[in-house]
C-alpha positions in Angstrom: 159.5 84.2 110.9 161.0 87.6 111.7 162.4 90.4 109.5 165.8 91.4 110.9 168.9 93.4 110.1 172.3 91.8 110.4 174.3 94.0 112.8 177.4 91.8 113.3 179.0 88.4 113.5 180.3 86.2 116.3 183.4 84.1 116.5 183.6 81.4 119.2 186.7 79.4 119.9 184.8 77.0 122.1 181.2 75.9 121.1 178.8 73.0 120.8 179.8 70.7 117.9 176.5 71.6 116.1 178.0 75.1 115.5 181.2 73.8 113.9 181.5 75.3 110.4 178.4 77.5 111.0 178.4 81.3 110.5 176.9 83.0 113.5 175.3 86.4 113.0 173.9 89.0 115.4 170.5 90.1 114.1 168.2 92.9 115.2 164.4 92.5 114.6 162.9 95.4 112.7 159.4 96.5 111.8 158.2 96.9 108.2 159.6 100.5 108.2 163.1 99.4 109.2 162.9 100.6 112.8 164.3 98.4 115.6 161.6 96.2 117.1 162.9 94.2 120.1 166.2 92.8 121.3 169.0 91.5 119.1 169.8 87.8 119.1 172.1 85.2 117.5 171.2 83.3 114.4 173.0 80.7 112.3 173.5 82.1 108.7 172.9 79.6 105.8 172.4 82.3 103.1 175.7 84.2 103.1 174.3 87.4 104.6 176.5 90.1 106.0 176.3 93.2 108.2 173.7 95.7 107.0 171.6 93.0 105.1 167.9 92.7 105.8 167.2 89.0 106.4 164.3 86.6 107.1 165.0 84.6 110.3 163.2 81.4 111.4 163.1 81.4 115.2 161.4 78.1 115.9 163.5 75.2 117.1 161.5 72.4 115.4 161.5 74.1 112.0 165.3 74.8 112.3 166.0 71.2 113.2 164.1 70.0 110.1 165.9 72.5 107.8 169.3 71.7 109.1 168.7 67.9 109.1 171.0 67.3 112.1 168.8 65.2 114.4 166.5 65.9 117.3 169.1 67.3 119.7 170.2 70.6 118.1 170.9 73.7 120.2 170.1 76.1 117.4 166.9 78.0 117.7 167.3 80.8 115.1 168.3 80.4 111.4 168.7 83.0 108.7 166.8 81.6 105.8 166.7 84.4 103.3 168.0 87.8 102.3 165.2 90.4 101.8 165.4 92.6 98.8 162.5 94.9 99.8 159.5 95.3 102.1 156.4 96.9 100.7 153.8 98.1 103.2 150.4 98.5 101.6 
């Protein structure tokens, strides 16, 4: 799991059928203090997040396949699974 910030969305006219009806977001990994921590990537959004939201992203293909229940051959690696309200560093 990664904590990320949503920085945009993607519209694709031509895509794999697994992406039909899915909302694609550009997410930027961040550290617990909100600073960028790595390269941005695409994730399928299942929680109605939007630009500026802090989100929890699952980036492991097998877990994503299980959550999406779409079979073994699924070209989706990253899935937004939650919107983060706050991060407390202790």
